[in-house]
C-alpha positions as CSV (number, residue, x, y, z in Angstrom):
1,M,71.8,-1.8,215.0
2,K,75.2,-0.4,214.2
3,V,75.6,3.2,212.8
4,V,78.8,4.6,211.5
5,I,79.1,8.4,211.2
6,I,81.8,9.8,209.0
7,G,82.7,13.3,210.3
8,G,81.8,15.1,213.5
9,V,81.4,18.8,214.2
10,A,77.8,20.1,213.8
11,G,76.0,17.5,211.7
12,G,77.8,14.3,212.7
13,A,78.1,15.0,216.4
14,T,74.4,16.1,216.6
15,A,73.3,12.9,214.8
16,A,75.4,10.7,217.1
17,A,73.9,12.3,220.3
18,R,70.4,12.2,219.0
19,L,70.8,8.5,218.0
20,R,71.8,7.6,221.5
21,R,68.9,9.5,223.0
22,L,66.6,7.5,220.8
23,D,68.2,4.1,221.0
24,E,70.2,3.1,224.1
25,G,71.1,-0.2,222.4
26,A,72.6,1.1,219.2
27,Q,76.3,0.7,218.5
28,I,77.5,4.1,217.3
29,V,80.9,4.8,215.8
30,V,82.1,8.3,214.8
31,L,85.1,8.6,212.5
32,E,86.8,12.0,212.4
33,R,90.0,12.6,210.5
34,T,91.0,15.7,212.5
35,G,92.0,15.6,216.1
36,Y,88.7,17.2,217.3
37,V,85.3,15.7,216.9
38,S,83.1,18.5,218.2
39,Y,84.3,22.0,218.3
40,A,83.1,25.6,218.0
41,N,83.8,26.0,214.2
42,C,82.3,29.5,214.1
43,G,84.6,30.5,217.0
44,L,87.8,29.8,215.2
45,P,88.6,33.3,214.0
46,Y,88.1,34.6,217.5
47,Y,90.9,32.5,218.8
48,V,93.2,34.0,216.2
49,G,92.1,37.4,217.3
50,D,92.8,36.6,221.0
51,V,89.1,37.1,221.9
52,I,89.0,33.5,222.9
53,T,92.3,32.8,224.6
54,D,91.8,29.3,226.0
55,R,92.2,26.5,223.4
56,A,90.1,24.2,225.4
57,R,87.1,26.5,225.1
58,L,86.9,25.7,221.4
59,T,86.3,22.0,222.1
60,L,82.6,21.2,222.8
61,Q,83.0,17.5,223.3
62,T,86.0,15.1,223.4
63,P,86.1,11.4,222.6
64,E,86.2,10.8,226.3
65,S,83.2,13.0,227.1
66,F,81.2,11.4,224.3
67,R,82.0,7.9,225.7
68,A,81.2,8.9,229.3
69,R,77.9,10.6,228.5
70,F,76.6,8.9,225.4
71,D,78.5,5.6,225.3
72,I,79.7,6.5,221.7
73,D,82.9,5.2,220.2
74,V,84.6,8.3,218.8
75,R,87.8,7.8,216.9
76,V,89.7,11.0,216.0
77,R,92.4,11.0,213.4
78,H,90.7,8.1,211.7
79,E,89.9,8.9,208.0
80,A,87.3,7.0,206.0
81,V,89.0,6.1,202.7
82,S,86.2,4.3,200.8
83,I,82.7,2.8,201.1
84,D,81.7,-0.6,199.9
85,R,77.9,-0.3,199.7
86,A,77.4,-3.9,198.7
87,A,79.3,-5.2,201.7
88,R,78.1,-2.3,203.9
89,T,81.7,-1.6,205.1
90,V,83.9,1.5,205.3
91,T,87.6,1.3,204.8
92,V,89.3,3.4,207.5
93,R,92.9,4.6,207.9
94,D,94.2,5.2,211.4
95,I,96.3,8.3,210.7
96,G,98.3,8.0,213.8
97,R,99.4,4.4,213.4
98,G,99.2,4.3,209.6
99,E,97.1,1.2,209.7
100,V,94.1,0.5,207.5
101,Y,91.0,-1.5,208.7
102,T,87.4,-2.2,207.7
103,E,84.4,-1.1,209.7
104,S,80.9,-2.6,209.1
105,Y,77.7,-0.7,209.3
106,D,73.9,-1.2,209.2
107,K,73.3,2.5,208.6
108,L,75.9,5.1,207.5
109,I,75.8,8.9,208.0
110,L,78.1,11.1,206.0
111,S,79.0,14.5,207.5
112,P,82.2,15.4,205.7
113,G,81.6,19.1,205.6
114,A,83.1,21.5,203.0
115,R,86.7,22.2,202.1
116,P,88.2,25.6,201.5
117,V,88.7,26.4,197.8
118,V,92.3,26.8,197.0
119,P,92.8,28.1,193.5
120,D,95.5,26.7,191.2
121,L,97.7,29.8,191.2
122,P,101.5,30.2,191.3
123,G,102.9,30.2,194.8
124,V,99.7,29.0,196.4
125,D,101.6,26.3,198.3
126,G,103.8,28.8,200.2
127,D,104.4,28.3,203.9
128,R,103.0,31.8,204.8
129,L,99.7,31.0,203.2
130,F,96.8,29.6,205.3
131,T,93.2,28.5,205.0
132,L,90.8,28.2,207.9
133,R,88.5,25.2,208.4
134,T,89.7,23.1,211.4
135,V,91.0,23.7,214.9
136,E,94.4,22.7,213.6
137,D,94.2,25.5,211.0
138,T,93.4,28.0,213.7
139,F,96.3,26.9,215.9
140,A,98.6,27.1,212.9
141,I,97.7,30.7,212.1
142,H,97.8,31.8,215.7
143,D,101.1,30.0,216.4
144,F,102.6,31.5,213.3
145,I,101.7,35.0,214.4
146,E,103.1,34.4,217.9
147,R,106.3,32.7,216.7
148,T,107.2,35.2,213.9
149,G,105.8,38.4,215.4
150,A,103.8,39.0,212.2
151,R,102.5,42.5,211.9
152,S,100.6,42.4,208.6
153,A,98.2,40.1,206.8
154,T,96.4,39.8,203.5
155,V,93.0,38.2,203.5
156,V,91.8,37.0,200.1
157,G,88.0,36.7,199.9
158,A,85.4,38.7,201.8
159,G,82.7,36.2,202.8
160,F,82.0,35.2,206.4
161,I,85.4,33.8,207.2
162,G,87.3,36.5,205.3
163,L,85.5,39.3,207.1
164,E,85.8,37.7,210.5
165,M,89.5,37.1,209.9
166,A,90.0,40.7,208.7
167,E,88.4,41.9,211.9
168,N,90.3,39.6,214.3
169,L,93.7,40.2,212.7
170,R,93.0,44.0,212.8
171,E,91.9,43.8,216.4
172,R,95.3,42.2,217.1
173,G,96.9,45.4,215.9
174,M,98.0,44.0,212.5
175,D,97.9,45.9,209.2
176,V,95.2,44.1,207.1
177,T,94.5,44.2,203.4
178,L,91.3,42.6,202.3
179,I,91.1,41.6,198.6
180,Q,87.7,40.8,197.1
181,R,87.2,39.7,193.5
182,G,83.7,41.1,193.3
183,A,82.3,44.6,193.6
184,H,81.3,44.2,197.2
185,V,81.9,42.1,200.3
186,L,79.6,39.5,201.7
187,P,77.8,38.3,198.6
188,V,74.8,37.1,200.7
189,V,73.6,40.7,201.0
190,D,72.9,43.2,198.2
191,A,75.5,45.6,197.0
192,D,73.8,48.6,198.6
193,M,73.8,47.0,202.1
194,A,77.3,45.7,201.6
195,A,78.4,49.4,201.1
196,L,77.7,50.0,204.7
197,L,80.2,47.3,205.6
198,H,82.7,48.8,203.3
199,N,82.5,52.0,205.4
200,A,82.9,50.0,208.6
201,L,86.0,48.2,207.3
202,R,87.7,51.4,206.1
203,D,86.9,53.2,209.3
204,A,88.6,50.4,211.2
205,G,91.8,50.8,209.1
206,V,91.3,47.8,206.8
207,D,92.8,48.4,203.3
208,L,89.8,47.2,201.3
209,R,90.4,46.4,197.6
210,L,87.3,45.5,195.5
211,N,87.2,44.2,192.0
212,A,90.7,42.9,192.5
213,H,91.8,39.6,190.9
214,V,94.6,37.7,192.6
215,S,96.9,36.1,190.0
216,G,99.5,34.5,192.3
217,F,101.8,34.7,195.2
218,E,105.6,35.2,195.5
219,R,107.9,34.4,198.4
220,T,110.1,37.4,199.5
221,P,112.6,37.5,202.3
222,G,110.5,37.2,205.5
223,A,107.2,38.0,203.7
224,I,104.8,36.9,201.0
225,R,103.7,39.1,198.0
226,T,100.1,38.7,196.7
227,L,100.0,39.6,193.0
228,V,96.9,41.4,191.7
229,E,96.0,41.7,188.0
230,G,96.3,45.2,186.8
231,G,97.1,46.5,190.3
232,D,99.8,46.9,192.9
233,A,101.1,43.8,194.6
234,V,100.5,43.5,198.4
235,E,103.3,42.4,200.6
236,S,102.5,41.0,204.0
237,D,103.7,38.6,206.7
238,L,101.0,36.1,205.9
239,V,98.0,35.4,203.6
240,V,94.7,33.9,204.6
241,L,92.7,32.4,201.7
242,S,88.9,32.5,202.2
243,I,87.5,32.5,198.7
244,G,84.8,30.0,199.4
245,V,84.1,26.3,200.1
246,A,83.3,23.3,198.1
247,P,81.4,20.2,199.2
248,E,83.7,17.4,200.5
249,S,81.9,14.8,198.5
250,A,84.7,12.6,197.0
251,L,83.9,9.7,199.3
252,A,80.2,9.8,198.2
253,R,81.1,10.2,194.5
254,D,83.5,7.2,194.6
255,A,80.8,5.1,196.3
256,G,78.5,5.8,193.4
257,L,76.0,8.0,195.3
258,E,74.0,10.5,193.3
259,L,75.4,14.1,193.4
260,G,73.7,17.4,193.1
261,V,74.7,21.0,192.4
262,R,78.4,21.8,192.4
263,G,79.2,18.2,193.3
264,S,77.1,18.1,196.5
265,I,75.6,15.0,197.9
266,L,71.9,14.5,196.8
267,V,69.5,13.7,199.6
268,D,65.8,13.6,200.1
269,A,63.8,15.4,202.8
270,S,64.8,12.9,205.4
271,M,68.5,13.3,204.5
272,R,68.7,9.9,202.7
273,T,71.1,9.6,199.8
274,S,70.4,7.5,196.7
275,D,71.3,4.5,198.9
276,P,68.6,4.0,201.5
277,D,71.1,2.8,204.1
278,I,73.3,5.9,203.8
279,Y,72.4,9.4,205.0
280,A,74.2,12.7,204.5
281,V,74.1,16.0,206.4
282,G,75.8,19.3,206.7
283,D,77.8,21.5,204.3
284,A,78.3,18.8,201.7
285,V,74.6,18.2,200.9
286,Q,72.2,19.8,198.5
287,V,69.2,21.4,200.1
288,A,66.1,23.2,198.8
289,H,66.1,27.0,199.2
290,G,63.4,27.9,201.8
291,V,61.9,30.5,199.5
292,T,62.2,29.3,195.9
293,G,62.6,25.5,196.5
294,A,65.5,25.5,194.1
295,P,68.6,23.4,194.7
296,A,71.0,25.2,197.0
297,L,74.3,24.8,198.9
298,I,74.1,26.6,202.3
299,A,77.1,25.9,204.5
300,L,75.9,27.0,208.0
301,A,76.0,25.4,211.4
302,G,72.3,25.7,212.2
303,P,71.1,23.8,209.2
304,A,73.8,21.1,209.7
305,N,72.6,20.6,213.3
306,R,69.0,20.2,212.3
307,Q,69.9,17.9,209.4
308,G,71.8,15.6,211.8
309,R,68.8,15.4,214.1
310,I,66.5,14.5,211.1
311,A,68.8,11.8,209.9
312,A,69.0,10.2,213.3
313,D,65.3,10.3,213.6
314,A,64.8,8.6,210.2
315,I,67.2,5.9,211.2
316,C,65.2,5.3,214.3
317,G,61.9,5.2,212.4
318,I,60.8,8.8,213.1
319,E,60.1,10.4,209.7
320,R,60.6,14.1,209.6
321,S,61.2,16.4,206.6
322,Y,63.9,19.0,206.3
323,P,62.0,22.0,204.9
324,G,65.0,23.7,203.3
325,S,67.1,26.6,204.4
326,L,66.7,30.3,204.3
327,G,70.4,30.9,204.8
328,S,69.7,33.0,207.9
329,S,73.0,34.4,209.1
330,V,74.6,37.1,211.3
331,L,78.1,38.5,211.4
332,K,79.9,40.9,213.8
333,L,82.2,43.3,212.0
334,F,84.0,45.7,214.4
335,G,81.2,47.7,216.0
336,T,78.7,46.7,213.3
337,T,76.3,43.8,213.0
338,V,75.0,42.5,209.7
339,A,72.3,39.9,209.3
340,S,70.3,38.4,206.5
341,T,67.7,35.8,205.7
342,G,65.9,34.6,202.6
343,L,66.4,36.2,199.1
344,T,68.3,39.3,198.3
345,E,67.0,41.5,195.5
346,R,69.6,40.1,193.2
347,A,68.7,36.5,194.1
348,A,65.0,37.2,193.6
349,A,65.7,38.6,190.1
350,A,67.8,35.6,189.3
351,A,65.0,33.3,190.3
352,G,62.6,35.2,188.0
353,I,60.6,36.7,190.8
354,D,59.2,40.2,190.3
355,A,60.4,41.8,193.6
356,D,60.9,45.1,195.2
357,A,62.3,46.2,198.6
358,V,61.7,48.8,201.2
359,I,64.6,50.5,203.0
360,L,64.2,52.1,206.4
361,S,66.5,53.4,209.1
362,P,64.7,52.8,212.4
363,A,66.1,53.0,215.9
364,D,66.8,49.8,217.8
365,H,64.6,51.1,220.7
366,A,62.6,54.1,221.6
367,T,64.6,57.2,220.9
368,Y,63.6,59.0,224.1
369,Y,65.2,56.2,226.1
370,P,69.0,56.6,226.3
371,G,71.3,54.7,224.0
372,A,69.1,54.4,220.9
373,R,71.1,53.5,217.8
374,T,69.7,53.4,214.2
375,M,70.0,50.5,211.9
376,V,69.3,50.1,208.2
377,L,66.7,47.4,207.4
378,K,66.0,46.2,203.9
379,V,63.0,43.9,203.3
380,V,62.5,42.2,200.0
381,F,58.9,41.4,198.9
382,E,57.1,40.1,195.9
383,R,55.2,42.8,194.0
384,A,52.2,40.5,193.3
385,G,50.7,40.0,196.7
386,G,53.4,41.3,199.0
387,R,54.9,37.9,200.0
388,I,58.0,38.5,202.1
389,L,61.1,37.0,200.4
390,G,64.0,38.2,202.4
391,A,65.6,40.8,204.6
392,Q,69.0,42.3,205.4
393,A,70.0,44.6,208.3
394,V,73.1,46.5,209.3
395,G,73.4,48.3,212.7
396,A,74.9,48.3,216.1
397,S,72.2,46.4,218.0
398,G,68.8,44.9,217.6
399,V,69.7,43.6,214.1
400,D,69.7,39.9,214.8
401,K,66.3,40.2,216.6
402,R,64.6,41.8,213.5
403,I,66.1,39.3,211.0
404,D,65.1,36.4,213.2
405,V,61.5,37.6,213.3
406,I,61.4,38.1,209.6
407,A,63.0,34.6,209.1
408,V,60.0,33.2,211.0
409,A,57.6,35.3,209.0
410,I,59.1,34.0,205.7
411,R,58.9,30.4,206.9
412,A,55.2,31.0,207.8
413,G,54.5,32.4,204.3
414,M,53.6,35.8,205.6
415,D,53.0,38.8,203.4
416,A,53.1,42.6,204.2
417,D,49.9,42.4,206.2
418,G,51.4,39.6,208.3
419,L,54.4,41.8,209.2
420,A,52.2,44.7,210.0
421,D,50.1,42.6,212.3
422,L,52.8,40.9,214.3
423,D,52.4,41.3,218.0
424,L,56.0,42.0,219.2
425,A,57.4,42.7,222.6
426,Y,57.8,46.3,223.5
427,A,59.3,48.4,226.2
428,P,61.4,51.6,225.7
429,P,64.8,49.9,226.4
430,Y,64.1,47.2,223.8
431,S,62.0,48.4,220.9
432,S,59.4,51.0,219.8
433,A,55.6,50.7,220.0
434,K,55.9,50.3,216.2
435,D,58.7,47.8,215.8
436,P,60.9,48.1,212.7
437,V,59.4,44.9,211.5
438,N,55.9,46.3,211.8
439,M,57.1,49.5,210.1
440,A,58.5,47.5,207.1
441,G,55.1,45.9,206.8
442,F,53.3,49.3,206.8
443,M,55.7,50.6,204.1
444,I,55.1,47.6,201.9
445,Q,51.3,48.0,202.4
446,N,51.5,51.6,201.3
447,I,53.4,50.7,198.2
448,L,51.1,47.8,197.2
449,E,48.0,49.8,197.9
450,G,49.1,52.7,195.8
451,R,49.4,55.3,198.7
452,V,52.9,56.1,197.7
453,E,55.2,55.4,194.8
454,Q,58.8,54.5,195.5
455,V,61.9,55.1,193.5
456,R,65.6,54.3,194.2
457,W,68.4,56.8,194.1
458,A,69.8,55.7,190.8
459,E,66.4,56.1,189.1
460,A,65.8,59.4,190.8
461,L,69.1,61.0,189.8
462,E,68.8,59.8,186.3
463,A,65.2,61.1,186.1
464,A,66.4,64.5,187.3
465,R,69.2,64.6,184.7
466,S,67.3,63.3,181.7
467,D,63.5,63.5,182.3
468,G,62.9,66.9,183.9
469,A,62.0,65.5,187.3
470,V,62.6,67.7,190.3
471,L,64.4,66.5,193.4
472,V,62.8,67.9,196.5
473,D,64.6,67.7,199.8
474,V,62.3,68.1,202.8
475,R,64.9,68.0,205.6
476,T,65.6,70.8,208.0
477,D,67.8,73.8,207.0
478,A,70.7,72.5,209.2
479,E,70.5,69.0,207.6
480,F,70.4,70.5,204.1
481,A,73.4,72.7,204.9
482,R,75.5,69.7,206.0
483,G,75.0,68.0,202.7
484,H,72.5,67.6,199.8
485,V,72.2,66.6,196.2
486,E,73.2,69.4,194.0
487,G,70.2,71.1,192.3
488,A,67.6,69.8,194.8
489,L,64.8,72.1,195.7
490,H,64.8,72.5,199.5
491,I,61.5,72.9,201.4
492,P,61.3,71.5,205.0
493,V,58.4,69.2,205.4
494,D,56.8,71.4,208.1
495,E,56.8,74.3,205.7
496,L,55.5,72.4,202.7
497,R,51.9,73.4,202.8
498,A,52.7,77.1,203.1
499,R,55.3,76.9,200.3
500,M,53.6,74.6,197.9
501,G,53.4,77.4,195.3
502,E,57.2,77.0,194.9
503,L,56.7,73.6,193.4
504,P,56.3,73.2,189.6
505,R,53.1,71.8,188.4
506,G,53.3,69.3,185.6
507,R,56.7,67.9,186.6
508,R,57.4,64.8,188.6
509,L,58.6,65.4,192.1
510,L,61.1,63.0,193.7
511,V,61.0,63.6,197.4
512,S,63.8,62.7,199.9
513,C,64.6,63.3,203.5
514,Q,67.3,61.7,205.7
515,S,65.7,58.3,206.1
516,G,62.5,58.2,203.9
517,L,60.0,58.8,206.7
518,R,59.4,62.6,206.4
519,S,59.6,62.3,202.6
520,Y,56.7,59.8,202.8
521,L,54.7,62.3,204.8
522,A,55.5,64.9,202.2
523,C,54.4,62.6,199.4
524,R,51.1,62.0,201.1
525,I,50.6,65.8,201.3
526,L,51.6,66.4,197.7
527,T,49.6,63.6,196.3
528,Q,46.4,64.9,197.9
529,H,47.1,68.3,196.4
530,G,47.4,66.9,192.9
531,Y,51.2,66.6,192.5
532,D,52.9,63.7,190.7
533,C,55.5,62.6,193.2
534,A,57.5,59.6,194.5
535,N,59.4,58.8,197.7
536,V,63.1,58.2,197.3
537,A,63.8,55.0,199.2
538,G,66.3,55.2,202.0
539,G,66.7,58.9,202.0
540,F,69.8,61.0,201.8
541,G,71.5,59.0,204.6
542,F,71.3,55.9,202.5
543,L,72.8,57.8,199.5
544,E,75.6,59.0,201.7
545,Q,76.5,55.5,202.8
546,T,76.1,53.6,199.6
547,E,77.3,56.1,196.9
548,L,79.4,58.6,198.8
549,D,81.2,56.0,201.0
550,R,80.8,57.8,204.3
551,R,79.1,56.8,207.5
552,V,76.2,58.7,209.0
553,A,75.4,59.3,212.6
554,T,73.6,56.5,214.3
555,E,73.4,57.8,217.9
556,G,71.4,60.8,219.1
557,V,69.1,60.7,216.1
558,G,65.3,60.5,216.0
559,G,63.2,57.8,214.4
560,C,63.3,59.7,211.1
561,G,67.1,59.9,211.1
562,M,67.1,63.6,212.1
563,A,69.7,64.7,214.8
564,V,68.0,65.3,218.1
């Protein structure tokens, strides 16, 4: 059996190695048009930022190492030009020699990846404008900075690559302007959670410009100017475009293979295309979303690796099914970590799911053990039954652990009871006896079982303005003095029973504290004394970060967000 694989990196290289482990006699050829067949794609921005300083560290396998260990014929700088499905051949161009030849196959795997989107704008072909996809792209940006002594950069687009580039360029000491077309960075999280990242970016000295539409680029003496509709142009030494990616599916399209959403390659659960002898994996393929089952494009290394393995298995007669992707991801942004999995609230609404979310600010480990830091965790659930749909978290540490646990819970079809019942590892340096994941389950249970009503800040503030509702702040005197919502009635939770006569009967009470924990306790007291009340999700700390654009203390605070 002869298998030709077009494209290396995560999907193609994984498929090649798995094929060899399954079939020692197979002839395996990998065609890669760049100079690198298997490299740390996700590490590329960190080379630009001088976090990774050795170029060789970016290379995971070379053609020589693939040959030595796996007896695989890897040909870099060889580009697949076309596929003849009837003849089962691939036309290949040797980029170095300029020669064209034909390669036969019994089975073919496409792993072409995704290309950076480059908009058709004036000046977009300037020599100071870069995209980042390959090792060569990384070296080009790094070498340009070293050669020219560039001191400023404009990053257009604030997805994963845009944020990582903004961080690494800033860490090099460069002035960085980050331009985002939408209202918030990192569209895979909700706007409220993204606001926490806005604060981190600004604190790090990044000039963040939201709702900014780039209209073109102009060359100036020794610089490049980025033009913004209705706003000031930004002049810098270089521009990095990171406005998204599109499936690299032209080869599949020209071969007559069926395509899916946004021109992606359509595959079945075993990664077969519409031609039973051709498989496709990685960023170019359409997958099912792991929660909704709807067609999705999810360009991440983890799914690409798993898809490569499944395709290799299928070729060798081992039938497995790719179950879809939750889009689980994690990102470092200066001293902050953000992670997400499954559906956001916005995505759930777009899918027609009646969803809600809880917001909590737990510590990453027991607060009595030194070094505890708070995080913000948002868990999205279905109102009917409490099925867990997704989660997002922002913090300094412990974020990835909680999102990974919730990703497993979603894959297992868990509901709020499932989260509450998870038996998770605990010791004071690592967690709390009630882990944040368990706490999220408890909170959802309380909402679904009617023990507490929850409102968001926008609803609470509007109700106080228009409907006669009363905002009640149950934090300490010192916390209230540091900042509060104007017009809020202040009664610390520990004084609530003695001062209940100060609360108006017949009016709805919207109760808040710093994080939502003490206000929940207050709501339980008030409800049992006949008051109509609701807990304001996230507390005053969340309002500060999302609406007032300021960071709150994350060190030296208790589990309820109160300074200790």
